[in-house]
C-alpha positions in Angstrom: 7.5 2.2 9.2 4.1 3.1 6.8 1.4 5.7 7.1 -2.0 4.6 6.0 -4.4 7.4 6.3 -7.9 6.9 7.8 -10.1 8.2 5.7 -12.9 5.8 4.7 -15.9 4.5 7.9 -14.2 0.8 7.3 -11.2 2.3 8.1 -12.2 3.9 11.2 -13.6 1.4 12.2 -11.2 -1.2 12.0 -9.0 1.4 14.1 -11.3 1.1 16.9 -11.5 -2.6 16.9 -7.2 -2.7 17.1 -7.9 -0.2 19.9 -10.4 -2.4 21.9 -7.9 -5.2 20.9 -5.2 -3.2 22.2 -7.0 -2.5 25.6 -8.4 -6.1 26.2 -5.1 -7.9 25.5 -3.0 -5.4 27.8 -0.8 -4.4 24.9 1.6 -1.1 25.5 2.8 1.1 23.0 5.6 -0.2 21.0 3.5 -3.5 20.8 2.8 -5.1 17.7 -0.4 -6.2 16.9 -1.0 -8.4 14.2 2.7 -10.4 14.6 4.1 -11.2 17.6 6.3 -9.2 19.8 9.4 -11.4 19.3 12.9 -11.2 16.7 11.3 -11.8 13.5 7.5 -12.0 14.1 7.3 -9.1 11.6 8.9 -10.8 8.6 7.0 -14.2 9.3 3.6 -12.4 9.7 4.5 -10.2 6.1 5.2 -14.3 4.4 2.1 -15.6 5.9 0.0 -13.1 4.2 1.8 -13.4 1.3 1.7 -17.1 1.0 -1.8 -16.4 1.1 -1.9 -13.8 -1.3 -0.3 -16.1 -3.5 -1.8 -19.4 -2.8 -5.4 -17.3 -2.7 -4.8 -14.9 -6.4 -7.0 -16.5 -8.3 -10.2 -16.1 -6.5 -9.5 -12.4 -6.3 -8.0 -11.5 -10.0 -9.1 -10.5 -13.0 -9.3 -13.1 -15.3 -6.7 -12.2 -18.1 -6.0 -9.5 -16.4 -3.1 -9.4 -19.4 -5.3 -9.0 -21.8 -6.7 -5.5 -20.1 -5.8 -3.0 -22.3 -4.9 0.7 -21.3 -4.0 3.8 -23.0 -0.4 4.5 -22.6 0.7 1.7 -20.0 2.8 -1.5 -20.5 0.4 -4.8 -20.0 0.0 -6.0 -16.9 2.0 -9.4 -15.6 -1.0 -12.5 -16.0 -0.8 -12.8 -12.3 -1.0 -10.5 -9.2 1.8 -9.8 -7.2 2.0 -8.2 -3.3 4.3 -5.5 -4.4 1.8 -4.6 -7.7 -0.4 -3.5 -5.1 2.2 -1.1 -3.7 2.5 0.2 -7.6 -1.5 0.2 -7.4 -1.9 2.0 -3.9 0.7 4.6 -4.7 -1.0 6.0 -7.6 -3.7 6.0 -6.5 -2.9 7.7 -3.6 -0.5 10.3 -5.8 -3.8 10.8 -8.2 -6.2 11.5 -5.2 -3.9 13.9 -3.7 -2.9 15.9 -6.1 -7.2 15.9 -7.4 -7.3 17.4 -4.0 -5.1 20.0 -5.1 -2.2 18.9 -2.2 0.4 21.1 -2.4 3.3 17.9 -3.0 1.0 15.1 -3.8 4.6 13.0 -4.5 6.3 14.0 -1.1 2.9 13.1 0.7 2.9 10.1 -1.0 6.3 8.8 -0.3 5.7 9.3 3.7 2.9 6.8 3.1 5.0 4.2 0.9 7.7 4.5 3.5 10.7 5.7 1.7 10.5 9.5 3.1 12.4 10.7 -0.1 10.5 11.7 -3.3 12.8 11.0 -6.2 12.2 6.9 -4.8 8.2 7.5 -5.7 9.0 8.0 -9.0 9.6 4.5 -10.0 5.8 3.8 -8.6 4.4 6.8 -10.6 5.3 5.9 -14.5 2.7 8.0 -16.1 4.6 11.4 -14.4 6.1 13.6 -17.4 9.7 14.3 -16.9 9.3 17.8 -16.0 6.6 16.3 -12.7 9.3 13.5 -12.0 12.4 16.8 -11.5 9.3 18.8 -8.8 
């Protein structure tokens, strides 16, 4: 399970749409919205989304992204990956929580990632100093 904070107007409107959709289709708590309510339905939907991204990433990925030099960070891979998006999301969310002065930004990021363990989140946050990783 993953938690996604609803913060922007676009996110709020999408959530309202999902509520209307669920009501209109008489869905109940525990029913899925983007996949079928059957064994393997979620996994098939995930595979479908991944396949779409891999087939279409040339339409939305920066050309020569591996040439984009970033101070102190390892070079980007030539192709965008599903897991790469997850890394980026974790890093941006951590930076946002930290900038807001939240008490435990690493734990909060861990919850959003669905790990529920801050030590696993260290993998996604390579810019942390060894001292920060132990917190």
